[in-house]
N, C-alpha and C positions, 0 to 999 in steps of 0.2 A: 583206316584213318577216321578219327572222330569227325563229326559233321563240321565242316569249315564255317557254316552259317552261324555256329555258336560263338565264333570269334568276334562278331560284330552285330550291331543293332542299327537298323534303318530308322531314321527319325520319323515319327508319326506325321510330322508336318513337312516332310522333305519336299522341296519345290519340284515342279515339273520342269524338265530340261529336254531340249530337242537335239538328239544326236550330238552330245557335247564332246569336247576333247577333255581328257583327264591328264593333268600335270601331276607329276610325282617328284617330291623332293624330301628324302628321308635323312634325318640327322644321325650322325654316327659313322657313316661311310666317308670316304675321302671327299673333302670339300676345300681344295686349295684356295687360298685367298678369301675364304668364307663366301665364295661367289654364289653358290646355290642358295644359301640362306639370305644373302643380300637381295637376290632376285625375288625370293618368296616375300621378304619384308616389303619390297617395292610394290608387288601386286596386291598385297593385303592392306597397304596403307590407305586409310580413308575410304575403304570399301566395305560394304556389308557382306559378311560371310555367313551364309545360311547352312546349317548343319544338314548333311545328307545321310551320313552313316558315321558311327563311332565304334572303333575297335576296343575290345576289352584289354586294356593295357596290362592288367595283372597276368594275363595268359602269355604275353609276348615279350615282356621286358624283364631282364634280370637287374633288379634295383641295386644289387651289390656291385655290379660292374659300372653302372651309371647312376649314382645316388642323387635323386632329386633333392633340391635344397629345402630345408625346414628353417623358418625364421624363429630365433629365440630372442625373447625380450625379458631382461631382468630375471624373472623367476618362473617363466612359463613359455610354452610353445605358442607362438602367436599366429603363424600362418603356414600353409602348405599349398604349393601350386602343383596340382596333380598333373603328371605328364599326359598328353593327349595325342592320339593318333586318329585323326578325323579326315573324312572326306567332306569338303564344304563346296557349296555352289557360289560362284562369283560372276560378275558381269565385267567384260572389258570396257574400255572407254567408248566403244561403239555400241554398247548395250547387248553384246552377244554373250550368252551363257556359256560357262565352262566350269569344270570341276578341278579341285586341288586336293591331293592327298599329301599331308605333311605331318611330321612328328618323328619320334625316335624310331630308328630302324629296329625291327624285331630282333631280339637276341636268340629266340628259339622258334620252333614250329614254322620254319620258312615255307615248307611245302604246303602246309595247311593255309598259311597266310596268302600264298600265291593263288590257291583255289578260291579263297574268299574274295580276293581282288577280282578274279575272273567273274565270279558271281555278281559282284557289284557292276562290273563293266557291262555284262549282259542285261542286268535288270534295268539299268538306266540308258541303255542304247548308246554307250560310248563308242564313237567311231574311230578314235585314235588315242593311245596312251603315249605320253612323252615324259621321259625322266630326265632330270637335271643333275649333272655332276660337274666337278671341276678338278682337274688333275695337274700336278706339278710337272713341268717340262723344262728341259734345258734350252730355253728360248729367251731372248732379250725383250725387255718391256718396250723397246724402241721400234719394234716391228709389229705388223698386224697380228692381232690375236687369232690364233687358230682354234679350230673345233674339230674333235673327232665325232663322227656321226655313225650310228649303227641302227639297224632296224630288223624287223622280222621278215621283210621281203625286200628285194633289191629296189623296187620302185620307190620305196620310202627314202632311200639315200641317194637317189639320182642327183647328179650335179655337185656332189661332195667328193672331194679327193680323199682317198684312204691314206691315213698316216702310218698304219701298222699293217703288217701282213698277218702273222700269227703270233699270239702272245698268251702266256699262261699267267693269269693274275688272280689275286685272292678273290674269293666269291663274295657276293653281296646279295641281300634280299631283293634289291631292285633289279640287279642283273638277272637273278634267277626268275624273277617275276616276268621280265621281258621275254626270256627264253621260253617259259611255260605258256605265256600268252601266244607266242608264235606257234608253238606246238598245237595250240587249240584253234589255230586259224584266225586269230585276232591281230589287228594292226597295232604294233607298238614300236617305238623308236626312242633313242636317247641322244642327247647332246652332252659331250664332255668338253668343256672349254679348257684351253691350255693356259695355265698360269706360270709365269717365270718362277723357277723353283726357289730363287732367292727371295721371292715375295710371298711364298706359299703360306707363311704364318701371319702375314699382315692382311688387313682387309683390302681387297682389290676390286673396287666397284667397276672398273673398266671391264673385267671379265663377266660380272653380273649383267652389265648392260648388253654385252655381246650375246649372252645366253638368251635374254629376252628378245633381242632382235631376231635370232634364229628361230625361236619358238613361235614368235608372231608370224613369221613367214610360213613355217610348216603347218601351223594350226589355223591360219587365217584369222588371228586375233590381233586386236590393237591393245598392246600392253604398255603401262606407264613406265617410262624410262627417264623422265625429266630430272627427277631427284638423283638418280644414279649418274646422269651426265654431269650434274653439278659436282657431285662427290668425286667423280673421276677426274675432273679438272683440278680439284684440290690435291688429290692423290698424285697426279702427274707432276704438279709443281713441287710437292714434297720429295718425290723420288728424284727429280732432276736436281734438286738442291743437295740431296744425299750423294748422288753420283759426282756432282761437281766438287764436293768437299772431301772426297776419299779417292786416293789413287788406286787403292785395292779394288774398290767397287767399280771404278771406271775401267780398269784393266779387264776384269771379268766380263763386264757388259760388252766391251769391245771384242773380246774373244768369242762371246756368244753371237754377236752380230756377224762376225766373219763366218762362223759355223753355219748360221742360219742362211746367210746369203749364198754360201756354196750349195746348200741343199736346195734352196729355192731356184737356183739357176741350173740345177741338174748335175752339179759337180760334187755332190756329197750324198751320203746315205741318210734318209729320213730317220732311221732308227737312232742316229746320234742325237736327235732332238728329244728322244723319248725319256721314259722314266729312268733308263739306265745311263743317260748322258752324264758324264763326269767332267768337271772342270775344277781347277785348283780353288780352294777356299770357299766353295759354294755354300757349304753348311755354315761356316762362320759368317758369311755374308747375310744369310737369312736372319740370324740372330741380331746382327748389327743393324740391318734395315728395320727389323721389328722394333728394336729399342729406339731407333730414330723416330719412327712414326708414332710410337707410344708417347714419346716426349712431346711431340707436336700436339697430340690429343690433349695432354695435360695442360699445355701452354695456351692453346687456342680454344679449348672447349670442344663440345661435341659438334664437329663440322663434317663428320663422315657420312656414310650412306644412310645412317639413321635419320638424316634430314630429308629423306625421300618423301615428297609430299603427295605421291601418287597422282600427280597431274597428268594431263593428256597432251602436254606440249610435244614430247617426242613419242612417236608411236612405234609399236612393235614391228611394223612392216616398213618403217621409214628409215631404219638405221643400217648397220653394216650388213652386207650381203654374205651368204654362207661361204666359208672357205672351201 
C-alpha cells in the first residue's frame, strides 16, 4: 500500500487540542431527510472552524460520478468551488474543543483513507470517533424518533436497544473506517437516526436535532440545536397540514402507527420497521410530501434548517434521551 500519509496534509498552524472527540459526516452515503448535513450545518453556523488536516481530494474523488459545479457567466468560466475533505477544530457552546471531518465520501482508496484517519486520530489524541448517518425506516413521524447505535466495543452502546440482529448492507467508507478503527483497538461509534421513509427526500430537521442530542450525550459536548428546534416546529406544522389534507397520506401514517405500536409493545417484529418494511403507496407518498414541502419553501421563503443560528439555547445534553 502507498503511504497513507500522502493522502493528507496537517496544517502548519493546526491548533492544540486535548483528547478531543472526532465527529465524522461524509456526503454521498445515505442521509435520509438530509439529517446529517443539517446537523453539520448547525454546528458550523457562526463558529470558527480551524483547519487541522486537509485530504488531497484529487486522489479520493471521481469527479465524473459527482461533478462539482462550475459557474459560467456570459462568455467565461467565473468561479469554481473546489470540493474539500477536511478535519477542522471547533469549540462547543461550553468552550470544549472537538474535531469534525466532513466532505465528500471517498470514491476510491477506502483502505488507505481508513489508515490515514487512524493516523490523524493517533496524532491528535482523539479519544472517540463518532459518525453521523440517517436511514429511511418504515416508521411514522408521529412517534419518537429512533436511533440505531453501533460501536467498536459493547461499552460504547450500553443503554441503547438494538433495532437489528444481522443485516447485510452496502458498504461505506465511514462504515469501513469504524470497523478498521475497532481492529486497531480505538474507540469509534456511530448514530444512524431513523427517518420516516415517506419523508426521506425532504429536509427533516427533527432527525438532525435528535442526532445532535445523542452525540452531545455520548461525547460530553454542548452542541447548538436551537435553530434546528425552530426548523423542526415549522416542518411539523407543514407535515401535519399535508396529512390533514390527504386521505392517502393519513391512511399510510395510521398504518405505520399501528405497526410501530405493535412493535413497541412487544407484539410485532422490529424488522418490520427496517429498510425492508413495505406499505402501500409509500414511494408515491415520498414524492407527494416532497412536492408539498417544496411548494411551501417557494411560498414562504427560506424558513428551514438553514436558519440555524448556532445559538446555545438548546444544548446537546439537554434534549432527547437515547432510544
